[in-house]
PAKEZA-706343 format. One line per 5 residues: their letters; for each residue x, y, z negated of N, C-alpha, C, CB. Coordinates in nm, 3 decimals. Glycine has a CB too. Example, Ala and Ser with C-alpha at 12.3 -4.5 7.8 and 13.67 -1.06 7.14 Angstrom:
as> 1.319/-0.569/-0.780/1.230/-0.450/-0.780/1.320/-0.330/-0.780/1.131/-0.447/-0.905 ~ 1.285/-0.225/-0.708/1.367/-0.106/-0.714/1.290/0.003/-0.787/1.408/-0.060/-0.572
This chain:
mkwsd> -0.796/-0.639/0.650/-0.767/-0.503/0.619/-0.614/-0.541/0.763/-0.726/-0.458/0.395 ~ -0.573/-0.441/0.778/-0.447/-0.399/0.858/-0.385/-0.270/0.865/-0.468/-0.420/0.979 ~ -0.255/-0.315/0.900/-0.160/-0.229/0.817/-0.237/-0.048/0.862/0.045/-0.265/0.884 ~ -0.298/-0.013/0.930/-0.381/0.077/0.975/-0.451/0.155/0.921/-0.439/0.041/1.029 ~ -0.506/0.034/0.817/-0.587/0.128/0.722/-0.585/0.154/0.602/-0.686/0.110/0.719
india> -0.515/0.235/0.598/-0.413/0.354/0.531/-0.515/0.367/0.366/-0.409/0.553/0.659 ~ -0.594/0.429/0.421/-0.680/0.455/0.271/-0.733/0.326/0.215/-0.821/0.558/0.290 ~ -0.798/0.234/0.288/-0.861/0.150/0.239/-0.741/0.075/0.181/-0.955/0.088/0.327 ~ -0.640/0.054/0.213/-0.519/-0.006/0.136/-0.448/0.077/0.024/-0.413/-0.037/0.236 ~ -0.483/0.182/0.051/-0.449/0.259/-0.100/-0.537/0.270/-0.199/-0.417/0.395/-0.092
ielce> -0.666/0.226/-0.167/-0.772/0.240/-0.259/-0.744/0.106/-0.336/-0.927/0.257/-0.190 ~ -0.719/-0.033/-0.258/-0.673/-0.150/-0.319/-0.592/-0.161/-0.371/-0.659/-0.226/-0.274 ~ -0.458/-0.093/-0.334/-0.327/-0.078/-0.450/-0.401/-0.009/-0.614/-0.180/0.068/-0.368 ~ -0.450/0.131/-0.568/-0.456/0.162/-0.687/-0.564/0.099/-0.779/-0.462/0.284/-0.684 ~ -0.623/-0.008/-0.721/-0.730/-0.078/-0.833/-0.667/-0.178/-0.879/-0.871/-0.133/-0.784
ahpdi> -0.585/-0.208/-0.766/-0.446/-0.366/-0.824/-0.402/-0.321/-0.921/-0.287/-0.416/-0.728 ~ -0.341/-0.217/-0.900/-0.212/-0.148/-1.047/-0.264/-0.020/-1.070/-0.009/-0.117/-1.001 ~ -0.347/-0.032/-1.169/-0.375/0.119/-1.207/-0.285/0.141/-1.316/-0.529/0.154/-1.253 ~ -0.193/0.060/-1.395/-0.101/0.132/-1.450/0.039/0.156/-1.414/-0.101/0.096/-1.544 ~ 0.063/0.139/-1.259/0.151/0.220/-1.204/0.180/0.286/-1.128/0.201/0.201/-1.193
dpktv> 0.272/0.409/-1.129/0.266/0.552/-1.078/0.347/0.531/-0.927/0.351/0.672/-1.198 ~ 0.274/0.514/-0.852/0.281/0.498/-0.711/0.405/0.573/-0.623/0.147/0.546/-0.664 ~ 0.448/0.721/-0.741/0.609/0.773/-0.674/0.695/0.683/-0.687/0.686/0.897/-0.741 ~ 0.678/0.605/-0.814/0.845/0.512/-0.841/0.834/0.386/-0.746/0.874/0.436/-1.037 ~ 0.706/0.355/-0.693/0.740/0.218/-0.628/0.822/0.227/-0.521/0.626/0.144/-0.581
rfvdl> 0.924/0.094/-0.507/0.991/0.086/-0.388/0.964/0.038/-0.275/1.073/0.045/-0.402 ~ 0.976/0.037/-0.161/0.941/0.029/-0.041/0.896/-0.137/-0.047/1.061/0.083/0.062 ~ 1.008/-0.225/-0.094/0.997/-0.364/-0.113/0.903/-0.383/-0.144/1.064/-0.426/-0.182 ~ 0.843/-0.302/-0.288/0.779/-0.404/-0.378/0.617/-0.369/-0.306/0.805/-0.369/-0.579 ~ 0.645/-0.247/-0.232/0.489/-0.204/-0.157/0.458/-0.284/-0.052/0.477/-0.054/-0.090
hnwvv> 0.535/-0.289/-0.001/0.528/-0.406/0.158/0.478/-0.561/0.108/0.729/-0.437/0.246 ~ 0.546/-0.602/-0.022/0.495/-0.736/-0.127/0.335/-0.736/-0.129/0.556/-0.716/-0.311 ~ 0.316/-0.586/-0.205/0.198/-0.576/-0.284/0.098/-0.578/-0.186/0.189/-0.455/-0.375 ~ 0.114/-0.486/-0.062/0.012/-0.499/0.023/-0.024/-0.619/0.118/0.026/-0.403/0.089 ~ 0.079/-0.692/0.162/0.029/-0.825/0.207/0.003/-0.956/0.121/0.116/-0.862/0.296
dlpgf> -0.021/-0.886/-0.019/-0.053/-0.973/-0.147/-0.201/-0.935/-0.148/0.039/-0.931/-0.302 ~ -0.293/-0.848/-0.130/-0.385/-0.802/-0.061/-0.485/-0.850/-0.063/-0.364/-0.790/0.031 ~ -0.612/-0.924/-0.115/-0.699/-1.002/-0.064/-0.797/-0.911/0.053/-0.777/-1.066/-0.189 ~ -0.808/-1.001/0.136/-0.868/-0.940/0.272/-0.740/-0.925/0.372/-0.947/-0.778/0.245 ~ -0.599/-0.865/0.375/-0.504/-0.806/0.435/-0.470/-0.948/0.542/-0.382/-0.742/0.321
dddhm> -0.489/-0.863/0.649/-0.443/-0.993/0.770/-0.426/-0.954/0.861/-0.522/-1.100/0.812 ~ -0.278/-0.887/0.865/-0.202/-0.839/0.953/-0.048/-0.916/0.964/-0.199/-0.697/0.921 ~ 0.029/-0.880/1.075/0.159/-0.889/1.077/0.271/-0.839/1.002/0.176/-0.863/1.164 ~ 0.313/-0.924/0.877/0.368/-0.901/0.766/0.470/-0.772/0.844/0.437/-1.049/0.687 ~ 0.560/-0.784/0.964/0.672/-0.771/0.975/0.644/-0.591/1.071/0.745/-0.926/1.049
rggek> 0.494/-0.578/1.047/0.433/-0.439/1.138/0.458/-0.340/0.994/0.216/-0.450/1.213 ~ 0.529/-0.393/0.917/0.504/-0.282/0.787/0.615/-0.241/0.765/0.446/-0.328/0.646 ~ 0.673/-0.125/0.862/0.769/-0.046/0.896/0.779/0.073/0.748/0.725/0.020/1.057 ~ 0.864/0.148/0.767/0.909/0.237/0.669/0.806/0.347/0.697/1.068/0.278/0.681 ~ 0.774/0.386/0.798/0.668/0.507/0.872/0.547/0.458/0.762/0.617/0.481/1.089
vleai> 0.487/0.371/0.807/0.408/0.313/0.757/0.359/0.298/0.606/0.436/0.231/0.800 ~ 0.447/0.256/0.578/0.457/0.239/0.407/0.533/0.374/0.333/0.564/0.084/0.365 ~ 0.539/0.467/0.401/0.528/0.612/0.369/0.375/0.651/0.342/0.589/0.700/0.492 ~ 0.329/0.640/0.471/0.168/0.669/0.449/0.087/0.630/0.356/0.099/0.630/0.537 ~ 0.126/0.505/0.346/0.059/0.402/0.237/0.100/0.484/0.116/0.124/0.225/0.234
qqawi> 0.214/0.507/0.099/0.239/0.543/-0.107/0.165/0.681/-0.091/0.462/0.575/-0.198 ~ 0.190/0.760/0.005/0.108/0.884/-0.008/-0.011/0.888/-0.030/0.110/0.950/0.080 ~ -0.039/0.832/0.057/-0.265/0.812/0.009/-0.229/0.723/-0.110/-0.424/0.682/0.168 ~ -0.178/0.653/-0.182/-0.195/0.623/-0.276/-0.191/0.689/-0.387/-0.152/0.556/-0.275 ~ -0.051/0.776/-0.395/-0.038/0.903/-0.450/-0.176/0.994/-0.463/0.064/0.972/-0.365
deae> -0.230/1.043/-0.366/-0.342/1.105/-0.341/-0.456/1.037/-0.421/-0.363/1.107/-0.197 ~ -0.502/0.917/-0.382/-0.579/0.840/-0.466/-0.579/0.835/-0.614/-0.560/0.731/-0.431 ~ -0.449/0.802/-0.696/-0.401/0.813/-0.812/-0.482/0.963/-0.884/-0.233/0.812/-0.793 ~ -0.411/1.052/-0.801/-0.469/1.190/-0.859/-0.599/1.237/-0.844/-0.404/1.292/-0.812
């Protein structure tokens, strides 16, 4: 997975952290959780605020 795989990342996060409300996640934690996902293989420094916002929104949508 790459940072651009927003929906795939959101699905993986939803499965990996089912008891977490994605609306309450800090970007530092979100970044760390994404890079720790199995199959994630991208430059850790490319996960900027805009990408994290998109991932968080996709995770919120997936959780609902």
